[in-house]
TORDOKOL-274623 format. One record per residue (C-alpha): residue in three letters; x, y, z. Coordinates in steps of 0.02 Angstrom, whole numbers, plus 50000, padded with zeros to 5 digits. Example, Ala and Ser with C-alpha at 12.3 -4.5 7.8 and 13.67 -1.06 7.14 Angstrom:
ALA506154977550390/SER506844994750357/
This chain:
UNK487754784748422/UNK489204771948493/UNK489764768948334/UNK490054789148286/UNK490994790748449/UNK491924777648423/UNK492584781948238/UNK492794800848292/UNK493924794748434/UNK494774786848328/UNK495074798548214/UNK495834812148341/UNK496934797448391/UNK498564800448285/UNK498084820648282/UNK497854821448459/UNK499544809748505/UNK500334823248416/UNK499884838448460/UNK499974832448641/UNK502114829348590/UNK502174845448513/UNK501464852148680/UNK502724841348786/UNK504054844348667/UNK503944865548673/UNK503794863948881/UNK505344856348890/UNK506214864848768/UNK505384878648876/UNK506034873149056/UNK507764872348961/UNK507964887148904/UNK507244892449068/UNK508564882649165/UNK510014886449067/UNK509414905449097/UNK509254908149257/UNK510764895449311/UNK511674909849188/UNK511034926949251/UNK511174931849414/UNK509554931849527/UNK509224952749532/UNK509564959749352/UNK508194966749260/UNK508014951449112/UNK507924940249250/UNK506424950049361/UNK505394950949205/UNK505794931449189/UNK505274925149345/UNK503984937149369/UNK503004929649205/UNK503814910149186/UNK502264903749223/UNK501304913049099/UNK502674911248966/UNK502614892248978/UNK500624889448961/UNK501034905548807/UNK502244892748708/UNK501174878348742/UNK499704882948669/UNK500734890548524/UNK501014873948484/UNK499574861848522/UNK498724877848398/UNK500334873448268/UNK499914853948285/UNK498044857448244/UNK498374866248083/UNK499304853248029/UNK497744840348058/UNK496504837847937/UNK495064849247923/UNK493734834447946/UNK494064829348085/UNK492544831148198/UNK492324844748309/UNK493934852048259/UNK493424869148242/UNK492634868448432/UNK494504862848483/UNK495174877448405/UNK494084887248471/UNK494324881848630/UNK496494883848606/UNK496174901248538/UNK495304905948706/UNK496424899648796/UNK497804906148709/UNK497164924748717/UNK496774921148905/UNK498664917548931/UNK499284930348834/UNK498404942348962/UNK499124932749080/UNK500744935149028/UNK500434952749000/UNK499874955649147/UNK501404946149241/UNK502554958249129/UNK501744974249167/UNK501694971149356/UNK504004964049339/UNK504114983049273/UNK503564988949452/UNK504774977349527/UNK506244982649392/UNK505845000149455/UNK505934998249644/UNK507394987349630/UNK507995000849538/UNK507585014849657/UNK508215008749819/UNK508135018449977/UNK509455024950017/UNK510215036750145/UNK509775055150092/UNK508525049049949/UNK507115039850020/UNK506265053949974/UNK506435051949776/UNK506185030949820/UNK504695032549895/UNK504005045549792/UNK504485034449616/UNK503555018049717/UNK502205026649736/UNK501875035649590/UNK502425016449490/UNK501145003849596/UNK500025020349541/UNK500475016249373/UNK500524999149340/UNK498764995249424/UNK497975004649290/UNK498694997549151/UNK498374977649231/UNK496594985049215/UNK496964989949048/UNK497714972848999/UNK496174964749069/UNK495014971148989/UNK495964973348817/UNK495984953848838/UNK494144949348909/UNK493814961048754/UNK494864950148653/UNK494174932348726/UNK492474937348698/UNK492934943948506/UNK493264924448474/UNK491314921748462/UNK490504925148316/UNK488774930048404/UNK489654941448510/UNK490504951148323/UNK488924950248261/UNK488284960048410/UNK489514974448359/UNK488724985848262/UNK487144985748392/UNK488484988548535/UNK489285002648451/UNK487385010548396/UNK486925010848595/UNK488605013848681/UNK488165032748679/UNK486855024448805/UNK487465009948881/UNK489235020748903/UNK488045034749034/UNK487365017449108/UNK488875009949160/UNK489815025149196/UNK488325031749333/UNK488385013649395/UNK490265013949412/UNK490335029549466/UNK491195024049663/UNK492725013849549/UNK493005024949422/UNK492835043149570/UNK494535030149638/UNK495435027249519/UNK495435044849460/UNK495745051149637/UNK497355037549613/UNK497885046749454/UNK497785063749556/UNK498705055949704/UNK500045047849575/UNK500355064349508/UNK500335076349651/UNK501025063449791/UNK500475070849939/UNK500775054650030/UNK501985039849987/UNK502465021550022/UNK503065022250203/UNK502495039950244/UNK501845044050423/UNK499855050050439/UNK498835054750562/UNK497155050150490/UNK495265050050603/UNK496345050450744/UNK497445033850731/UNK499175034650695/UNK499975024750544/UNK501055021250403/UNK500645021250214/UNK500815002150170/UNK500074999450029/UNK499225009049880/UNK498174999849761/UNK496955007549617/UNK495345010049729/UNK496425011949928/UNK497505013250013/UNK498074999350159/UNK498745010250308/UNK499645001850466/UNK499055006350620/UNK500455007450759/UNK499794991350860/UNK499534984850708/UNK497844988550648/UNK497314988650462/UNK496505006050418/UNK495825002750222/UNK495295021250166/UNK494485023049974/UNK495685036149873/UNK494335046749863/UNK494165050350046/UNK496215058150029/UNK495155069549893/UNK493835076349993/UNK494595076150173/UNK496255085450244/UNK497305071650355/UNK498975076950427/UNK500875069750330/UNK502005068250484/UNK503445064050335/UNK503005074550198/UNK504445084550152/UNK505625073550318/UNK505565065450421/UNK506045075450578/UNK504575079750713/UNK504365090950858/UNK503585084051020/UNK502635090251166/UNK502935085151370/UNK501555093151465/UNK501925093551692/UNK500715101451797/UNK502015109251969/UNK501445118852120/UNK501875138452116/UNK503405134752245/UNK504295122752116/UNK505785130852023/UNK505765127751827/UNK507815130751828/UNK508225112851893/UNK506965106351773/UNK507725115251644/UNK509595106251691/UNK508715089751729/UNK507965090051542/UNK509485093551467/UNK510245079651553/UNK509045067451523/UNK508815073651302/UNK510995072551297/UNK511105053751379/UNK509775048751262/UNK510345042951079/UNK508335045451012/UNK508625064351042/UNK509425072250878/UNK510285086950951/UNK509135101550857/UNK507745105750971/UNK507685107751181/UNK506325120451252/UNK505835122451422/UNK504265134751423/UNK502915138051564/UNK501275142451440/UNK500125140651574/UNK499555145651774/UNK497735137751815/UNK497415143651999/UNK498005128852061/UNK499815124151980/UNK500825130151819/UNK501035119551669/UNK502755119851568/UNK503165113651412/UNK504605102451357/UNK504755103851193/UNK505725089951104/UNK506415086450920/UNK507025067450855/UNK507255059950661/UNK505355051550658/UNK503815049550722/UNK504475033150813/UNK505905038850882/UNK505055052950953/UNK503645045551051/UNK504765034651122/UNK506125049551173/UNK504395059051257/UNK503945044551353/UNK505605043651431/UNK505895061651472/UNK504075062951532/UNK504625047351651/UNK506265057351703/UNK505505073951717/UNK504245064851850/UNK505325052551940/UNK506535066651971/UNK504935078452056/UNK504585063252138/UNK506395062852218/UNK506985080752251/UNK505415090152252/UNK503905079552321/UNK503115093452409/UNK502965104952244/UNK501805093352153/UNK500105101852101/UNK499045103152265/UNK497265110052337/UNK497695126352440/UNK495905128152542/UNK495765144752672/UNK494695135652814/UNK493485147652904/UNK493275147053119/UNK491275145853098/UNK490735156653288/UNK490205148353442/UNK488375146153469/UNK488395156553594/UNK488735170953477/UNK487605165253363/UNK486005165553493/UNK486565182453545/UNK487145175553770/
């Protein structure tokens, strides 16, 4: 046994050294070529984006190709030659799949880089980015499935099972489709969202009572960044089946309201003048909407609504808080007696002698 193992190792000595030398030379040549390309090209060009994304995977592919070439030149009667060639072929298929996934992911980065978010063109840029990320993730899933299938087909037992698998594909497909129904429904929902565009990256949404931004869109779920930096993960199918608010669907302009309750004796005109003064002194107001209206009146006080506009939801929220604080301070300083009050009528009770008839 030891003699057979020793003779096998001795037989692999020079072929193994030659295969290792071929892999080393291929790796060094690849690194030199990579360094030259990076030195003579700019970092944000399209070829560089593809190269940087798939550099490691392409290096592995070239090394495995050199190993496969060295094994082809080696004698066929070497022990375990078929096993070594099969492992090399399997690793090469996986490496090519890895490189294809990295190159496909780089397509999304290239398209996003070619469509930057410029002033006045943010809507188009976000639309392209959202659609691109959906398509890229779908292509990556397809490439991984094909790559794993090709890797399995390198085994002879799997190849012999091909006919029986095709015969049972109908029943197996039904079972697999039923088991993977949640995943498939989210994938189909993702394609529908990519086409119809109900929301885009960085859109402001109001989902399940939360004010949030679209931070990331995957093949099955959406990551929403809540205003307090929490993350809300929502399946794509939820957006198809449930209503939600998109505060930046066509543009980011937004109206906001401030409600203040005051006594009936409070004059409205001073509040209107102070409201306009606060808006004109703030850089958060976009100068479009400024309305003051008495919108309600109860048995104790009246409600005044102040309507303001801003260029986006964050500025609108900050503007509403600042205006509300300024109006309350104005009432406290100039009309403290006109804050809401509870009125009551006090009736004098009759004296005890009157009740007794004496």
